[in-house]
C-alpha positions, 0 to 999 in steps of 0.5 A, a space after each residue: 500500500 505504501 508503495 502504491 501511495 509513493 508511486 501515485 505521488 511521484 506520478 502526480 509530480 511528474 504530470 505537474 512538471 509536464 503540465 508546467 512544460 506545456 504551459 511555459 512552452 505555449 507562452 514562450 513560443 507565442 511571446 518570442 520576438 519574431 524580429 529577433 528570431 528572424 535575425 538570429 536565423 539569418 545569422 545561422 542560429 539553428 534553434 531560432 530557425 526551428 522556432 520559426 518553422 514551428 510557428 509557421 503552422 500555428 494551428 498545429 503548434 497550439 493544438 499539440 500544446 493544448 492537447 498535451 497540457 489537457 491530457 496531463 492535467 486531467 490525468 493528474 487530477 484523476 490520479 489525485 482524486 483516486 488517491 484521496 478518495 481511498 484516504 478520505 472516502 467521498 470527501 476526497 473529491 473535494 480535497 482533490 479539487 482544492 489541492 489540484 487547483 492550487 498546485 496546477 494554478 501555481 506550479 503548472 500555470 502561473 509560475 512557468 508562464 511568468 518565467 516564459 514571458 520574461 525569457 521567451 526568446 531563450 526558452 523558445 529556443 531551448 524547448 524547440 527540439 523537444 516541441 518538434 517531436 511532440 508536435 509530430 507525435 500528436 499531429 494526427 490527433 491535432 489535425 482531427 481536432 482542427 478538422 472538427 473545430 472547422 466543421 463546428 465553426 462552419 455550422 455557425 457560418 464562420 470560415 477561418 480560412 478567409 480570415 486575413 493575415 494581420 497587417 504587418 505594417 500596423 504591427 510595426 507601427 505599434 512596436 514603434 509607439 511602444 519604443 521607450 527611452 530618454 524622452 528627446 532621443 526616443 521622440 526623434 527615433 520614433 519620428 524617423 521610424 514613422 516617416 520611413 513607413 509613411 514614404 509610400 503614403 506621402 506625395 511629393 506635393 506635400 513636401 515640395 518647395 512652392 513655386 513662389 519660393 523658388 529662385 528662377 533665372 530668366 534665360 533671356 537675360 544678359 550672361 553677366 546678369 545671369 552669372 550675377 544672379 546665380 552667384 547671389 543665390 544660396 542654391 546650387 541648382 536653379 531652373 531657367 525659364 523663357 517667356 513665362 515662369 511656367 516655361 522651364 527650359 533647363 536647370 543650371 548647376 553652379 559648378 557647371 557654370 563655374 567650370 565653363 567660366 574657367 574654360 572661357 578664361 572668365 569671359 562672359 560673352 563666349 558663354 551660352 546658357 543653353 549649353 551649360 544647362 541640363 534638361 529639366 526633369 518634371 515629376 507629377 505632384 501625386 508621386 509618392 515619396 518612396 517612388 521619387 526616392 527610388 527615381 532619384 537613386 536610379 537617375 542619380 539626380 538630386 533635383 526635380 520640378 513638380 507639375 500638376 495634371 495640366 503641366 503647370 509648374 507647382 514647385 520643386 523637390 530635392 533629394 534633401 527634402 525627402 531625406 529631411 522627411 526621415 531624419 528631420 530638418 537638415 540645416 547647412 550654412 545657406 539655410 535660413 534659420 526660420 522654423 516658422 514655429 515660436 513657442 510662447 511662455 504661456 504654452 501656446 505656439 505662433 505658427 506661420 500659416 505655410 508650416 506643414 501639418 507633417 512638420 508639426 506632428 513630427 516635431 511635437 508628436 501631435 496628431 492633426 490630420 493632413 489628408 485634405 490639406 498640407 499646411 496649417 493655414 489649409 487646415 483652418 480654411 478647410 475645417 472652418 469652411 470660410 476665409 476667417 478674419 483676424 481675431 477669429 478663433 476655432 477649435 478642431 481636433 482638441 486644439 484652438 486656432 486663433 488667426 493672428 495675421 492675414 494678408 488678403 485671403 492668405 492666413 499668415 500667422 496662427 496661434 495654436 493652443 494645444 489641449 490640456 494633454 498636449 505639449 
């Protein structure tokens, strides 16, 4: 009799250990980092590769783990009930229920799963070889169970075969928002990572330099006048126009001009502006930034002119403009240090109307929409459905907008007051 008690107790302990193994394995395999496992597999880690192969068929993995866990839990409970009934009679059922509930909860569920959550990557790679064998051994039963589950779900008109795979981009965005660390540094990193994902959704029109801000050269001017205007400009590439500013005939590069001047011994009279300039490159305003970046790389160009659907000049876009969308503002010795945003002591912001919504969202981590407009002035005009007067105030999206300055129908300056939770 004593031997039977000893063997039964040992069996219950072994079954609880197996239950802990299945519970911890389930948590580890589902919580292990997909990105880290993929990176380790690329480096030649066989255990990480095995984890990835196991997780490719999630139905079979989960089915095997749950089947194994339920088998050992039920067997352990039945064995404990049998032992305690022999010891205490009918009351043994209650004792077995209470004891096994506590043992399973603490030692077979909470403890192994807590450990697995904290060491998911390490544990998943450690148990992967064993789990491969377990999954293969239980595969016939799990396949049968999965088939029964699908049939039952179909009775309720639920077809799991048409359930879409999760949006990996949205998952990545969620991971970016969870990125934590020193506030200023982390904010910059989050902004860069968000901007990379947004390149395919942002059009050239939203970041281009508007035509009214472009320095252009009249090709009909005298050569000495052209040279003077080029040298006075802070830019290295300048569009050339003839007749009217919509008729762009070329782009002049300062270095090409200086090289030709050197070749001509500094004589302007022998220079021909058409021979120095290059063919202008026009791109549609609706071109996504990702496509434009690839086009810059393929053509080895840094400069393109933006036109609308009618071929009218809208502005220009450079490689630096796209890079600034990713890394933030890049200032050099020729840039005007005008941010367009001035924070006030009372927590409000004086913002130029031409400042883009994307720049504001990026800088202050606001969440203003920019689908129907690109600038702050455009937001106020679109949402108010009117051309507001100076002094008028509006509240949209949790922000207050006060029109401070207006020139004709153009809003020049706006005071922005964030909501209580804003920065």
